[in-house]
N, C-alpha and C positions, 0 to 999 in steps of 0.2 A: 196399792190402792186401798186394800182393806184397813190398813193402819191410818192412812190419810183420812179416810171416812170416820174411823173410830175416834180420832182426835178432833173431828169436826171441821176439817179443812177441805173436804172433797165435795162431791155432788150430793152426798147424804148429810146435809147440814142440820138435821133436827137434833142432833146430839150435842149436849153441853160439854165443855172441855173439863169440867170439874168432876170429881169422884172417879178418877181413872182406876180401873181394876187391873192390877199388874198380872193377874192370872189370865185375864182376857187378852191382854197385850201379848203375853207369852204364847198363848194359844194361836192367835192370829199370825204371829211371826213364824211359829213352827209349821202351821198348816197352809198358809197362803202367801208367804212372803219369801222372795229369793229367786234367783235365776234357775235354780234346780227345779223349780215348779213349772218351768217353761221348757218345752221341747221344740226344736226348730231345725229346719234345714233350709236349703236355698229357696224353696217355694212355699213352705208351710210353717206356721207358728201354732202350737197346740198347748193348751193348759193341762196340767196333770190333775186338776180338781176344778169343779165348777165355781168355787169360791175365789179362785185366783183371778186377779185383774191387773192390768198394766196401767200405769199412770205416766203419761207423757207431758203433763202440764209444765214441769220444770224445763223440759226440752223446748217447748213452745215459748215460754217466757224468756229463756236464755237467747233464743233466736231473735225475739222481738227486741230485746235490749241491744243485741249486736246490730240489728238493722237500724235502730234509732241512732246509735252511736256512729255508725257509718254515715248516715245522713248528716249528722252534726259535723263530722269531719269534712264532708264534701262542702258544707256551707261555710267552712273556715273557722268553726268554733275551736278555741284553744283550751277552754276549761268547761267541763260539764260533769254532771253526775246523773246517770240514768238509772231509774229504779222501776221495775215492773214486777209486782207480785213477790217482792223479796229478792229478786235477782238484780245485781248491781253491776254497773260498769262506770268507771271514773277516768277522767283524763285531766291533767293539770300541766300547765306550762311550768317547768321546774324553777326557773328564775323568779317566778312570782311567789313562790313558797306558800301556796294556798294548801290548806289541809282540810279535807272533807271529814266531817264528823257524822257518823251513821249510828243511830240508836234504834233499839227495838222496844216498842211500847207493849207491855204485857196486856193481853186482851181482857182487861177487867175494867169495869166502870170506875173503880176507885184508884186506878193507877195513873201515873203521869210520867212524862218524859223528863229525864234529868240528865 
């Protein structure tokens, strides 16, 4: 979560994505990122430092994409592309030879999708 916030994608969105400090990124990774920063057993999860945070947003988005895809399958949809927050799931009927094109637009005003 500390890196997600530093890049401006988390709950702390006041930060611009420009002028990234590689020393700061290295420091965050070393001190607050990784499973070794979490201790757990069957009943308890503990952080090794107050700055360590867990980010489950990708898990939630992945679940949502799966749930929507399952609904579309139940409705009989043969072709679909589901995207939620960058998580994707696609289905295509093979004989129709449909190809999905997925692009990422750089988060800058001057950029465009090509």
